[in-house]
N, C-alpha and C positions, 0 to 999 in steps of 0.2 A: 471331229464328230459330225460335221455336215455331210461327209461322204457316207456315213452310216445310213442316213435317211434317203439318199438319192434314189436307190432302187424302188423304194416305196413310193416316192413322189413320181418317178417315171411310170410305175405301174398304174397309179391313180390317173395320171394324165392320159396314158394310153387307153385305159378302160373308158374314161370320159369321152375321149375323141372317137373311139369305136362306137359307143352308144349314140353320140351326137350324129355321126355319119350314117349310122343305121337308121336313125329317126328321119334324117333328111332324105335318105334314099326311099323310105316308105312314103314320105310326103310327095316325092318326085313321082313315084309310081301311081299314087292316087291322082295327082294332077294330070299325068299323061293319059290316064284312063278316062278323064273327063273330056267333054267336047273342046274345052279350051286348050287341052294338051295336043290336039291334033293339028296338023298343018305346019306351016313354016314357023309359026310362033313357038312351037314346042321343040324345034330342032336342037337348040342349045341345051335344053333340059334333057332331051333324049341322049345327047352326046355325054353330058355330065353323068347321067344315070348309068349309061353303058360303061363308062370308065370306072365308076364306083363299084359296080358289082364284083369284078375280080379283085379289086383292091381291098374290099371289105373281107372277102374270103381269105385273102393272103394275111390280112391283119389278124383275123381270128386265129389262124395257124401260128402266127408270130406271138400272140398273147399266150397261147398254149405252150410255146417254147420259152416263154418269159423274155423274149427279145423286144422289149418295150421301145427301145430307140428306133428300131426298124418300123414299128407300128406308127410312131410319131412322124417319121420321115415319109412313110408311104401315104398316110391318111391326111396329113395337114393340107396339102394342096387340093386333094380330092374333096375334103370337107368344105374348104373355102369356095371351090367351084360350085358345089351343090348348094351351099348357103346363098351364094349370089343368084342362083337361078330359082330357088324355092322360096326364100323369104323375101318379103317386100322390102324395098329400101326404106331406111328411116325417114320420117317426115323432115322436111327442111326446118332448120332452126328458125324460130320466130325472130323477125327483125325487130331491133330496138327502135322505138320512136324517139326522136330527139325533139 
C-alpha cells in the first residue's frame, strides 16, 4: 500500500521544492539589485541565480509532465546553492558554561 501514496508524496515534494527555489531566486534577484549585490561579493550569488533560472523553467515543464523525480533531481542542488547564498547562516550554538 505504501507504493500507492508515493506519486502523491513525490508531487508534494516537487511542488514544495519548486516553490522554495522560486522564492529563493526572487530573493537573489532582489539582493543583486541592491548596492550590496554589486561587485565581487555578489559573484557567487549571480552564478547561483544564473544556474537557477533555466533549472526552474525546466522544473516547471517537468511538473506539467508529472515527472516529479526529475524535478527533485534537478532542483535539489540548485535550491541548496541558492539557499547557501541567500539565507544567512544559522547563529552559532550557545556554549554551555561549566
